[in-house]
C-alpha positions in Angstrom: -127.8 -40.8 13.1 -125.6 -38.1 11.4 -121.7 -38.1 11.6 -120.0 -35.2 12.9 -116.4 -35.6 12.0 -115.4 -38.5 14.5 -118.5 -37.7 16.5 -121.9 -39.4 15.7 -125.0 -37.7 16.8 -128.2 -39.6 17.7 -131.0 -37.7 18.1 -133.8 -38.0 20.3 -136.0 -40.6 19.7 -139.5 -41.4 21.0 -140.7 -45.3 21.7 -144.7 -46.3 20.7 -145.4 -45.8 24.4 -144.3 -42.5 23.7 -141.6 -42.4 26.0 -138.7 -40.0 25.0 -134.9 -41.3 25.2 -132.4 -38.0 25.0 -130.2 -37.6 22.2 -126.4 -37.6 22.3 -122.9 -37.7 20.6 -120.7 -40.6 21.0 -117.0 -40.8 20.0 -114.8 -43.8 21.2 -117.1 -45.1 23.4 -117.7 -41.7 25.0 -121.3 -40.2 25.3 -122.3 -36.5 25.9 -126.0 -36.6 26.6 -127.6 -33.6 25.1 -130.7 -33.1 27.3 -130.9 -29.5 26.8 -130.0 -29.1 23.0 -130.6 -32.3 21.3 -133.6 -31.0 19.4 -131.5 -27.6 18.3 -128.9 -29.4 17.1 -131.2 -32.0 14.9 -132.7 -28.9 13.5 -129.5 -27.2 12.8 -128.0 -30.3 11.0 -131.1 -31.0 8.5 -131.2 -27.1 8.1 -127.3 -27.7 6.7 -128.0 -30.7 4.9 -130.6 -28.7 3.2 -128.3 -25.8 2.2 -126.0 -28.6 0.9 -128.4 -30.4 -1.4 -129.8 -27.1 -2.5 -126.2 -25.6 -3.5 -125.5 -28.9 -5.3 -128.6 -28.8 -7.1 -127.9 -25.2 -8.1 -124.4 -26.4 -9.4 -125.8 -29.4 -11.6 -124.3 -32.1 -9.1 -126.2 -34.9 -7.8 -126.6 -34.2 -4.0 -126.2 -38.0 -3.5 -122.9 -38.4 -5.0 -121.5 -34.7 -3.5 -121.7 -36.4 -0.1 -124.2 -33.6 1.0 
């Protein structure tokens, strides 16, 4: 799960049987299922997190303390 402002992103999940539950955005009890873009959003968020962590390291900041 990843916070996106006031929204929470829950990526696709796969159970041991191999069934996939589609990812979604959630806010105040509202849920938006991301049937066609959950995987792409998860990839995008991983890329942004990696860039933030790399930038924090280059600036000499502990990424854990910077909120990245």
